N, C-alpha and C positions, 0 to 999 in steps of 0.2 A: 250490268249497268254499273255506270261508275258511281262512282262518292263523290256526295257534293260539300263542295268544302269551300272554305272563304270566300274569294267574290262569287263565284258561279251562285255558292249557298244564298249571301246575303241576294243578287239580284234574286233565285226567285223570290226570296223570302218578301222582296220588297214587291214582286210582282205580285205576289197573293194578300199581303195589307190592303194594297190599292184596288183593286179590287171596289168599282163600285156597287150602288145592290142590286143592281139588271145585272150586273156578269158576273155576280158571289151568284147570286140566282140561276143562269146559268150553269155552272158550274155544278151548282149543289141538283139543279137538273138532268143534268147527264150524268154526276155517278149513282144520284138515285135509282136513272131506267138503264144503264150499267149492269148495277151493279147493285140489285136489285136487297138480296140476304146479306152482304157488306153494310147497305147503305142501314138496315135496320138495326145490325151490329151497333153501328158505330151515334146512335145518333136517336136509339131506343132504349137498346140492352144496356147498352156501356152506365149510358148518366143516369138513366134508373137505379145501377145496383149503387153509384156514388151521391144521391140530388140526399137520401137523410143522412147523412152524413154531412153532408154541405151541399146547398143546392147551387151557389156561389162558383162553388170548385166544378159541380157539373157544368153548368155555362160557360165556365171556361175553356173547360173540357170541348165543348161541342165547338166551340168559335177554335182551338187548337185545329181540330180535326177539320177544320176547312182551311186553315191553313195548310196542311196536309195534302189532301185534298188536289187542290191548287198549284199548289209546287209540285209535285209528281206531274199534273197533268203538262203545266208549262214546262219541265224538264227532262219531263220522258215520253209528253204524247197523253193522247186523250189514255183517260180510266177506260182499259180492256172489256171488252163487253165480255158476259157470261156466258153467255154459247159459247165463245173463243175457246178462254181457259175450262169449261166443263162446271157441272154441280159440285162436285165433287173436292176441288181446290178447296174452297174456304173451311168447307166441316175437315179437313183433311193436315191444314196445315194451322185452323186454329183449335186443332186437339193436339199435335205436336208441342205447339209453343207452351199451351196447356200442361203435358207433362214436361218439359224444360220450365217453366216457370216454376213447377210442385221441387223439381232436385234440387233451383237454383236456394228453395226458401228452407229447404234442409242446411240445419248443422252443418262447417265444414266443407262446405259445397265454395264452387266460387262466383255459381250465380250468370257466368259468361254462357250464350249461347253458341254453336259451334258453328253454326253455318252462318247464323244471319246477322252479323251485327256491321252491316257495311254502311249505313246512313247516322254514325258516331254526333255525327256534328251537328244535324238538325234534332235529335234526339238529346243534347244537350243544350240544344238554343229552346229549346219546348218546353225542356226538364226548369231551366231559370224564369220562364215563362208563370212557368207554374210556382216556383220560389218566388219569386215577386208578388203575387197575389195575397192578400192578410188573409190567413184559417185557421181558425183555431183549431180545426181538426188536424191534428198528423196523420191521421187514417186518412181523411179525404185525401191530404198531401201526396203519400202513399200511392193508395191508388189511382190517382189524376198519372202519376209518372210512371205507372205500372203498364194501367191504360194507354197512357199514349206509343209508352213502347210497344206496347203489341202491335197497337195501330200501325207504325213503323213500318215494325215487321210482314205484317200483313199486307204492306203496297208493296215490301219487296216483293214475297213471296207469287203474289198477284201479276206485279210486273215480268216477273221470271216465268211464271208460265204461261204469260201471253205468248213472249219471246220465244222461248223451248216448243210451242204449242204453230210460229209460226219465224223458224225461223227468219234469218237475212239471206238471202242470194250470196254470197259469192264468188 
């Protein structure tokens, strides 16, 4: 999967932000139909961990998740169906990210994932959006940034799993 940078990144972000309500709803419904467990995690589990810290930040996080969904769909194609990638990919990748994040939280570690830091400019843009949001809770900001990073990494893993399940004919 290609790294989104500069003009291509700006174009897909502009696409995501310019969706009207009907188009946005269609994108979300397709995602929820094709990836019900992932959708449940993004729009219920992740925000519920943040809502007690700052409800507005939880809402911003969900808005940014929509941007991620729209960006990936526009840049890389429709969200792969859960039946194509299998039911375990999400659990396995989430467990791996959890281990990487625990390692990164330990003192004297770099905090960089070894294999999944491809969409750094997208993550940086989303982190900047979080920074622009006035929030009295530094814990909520840190949690939102961590969850956005995790969300992007999970999208990379999803699209990679779908690609390896159905490699392109050469």
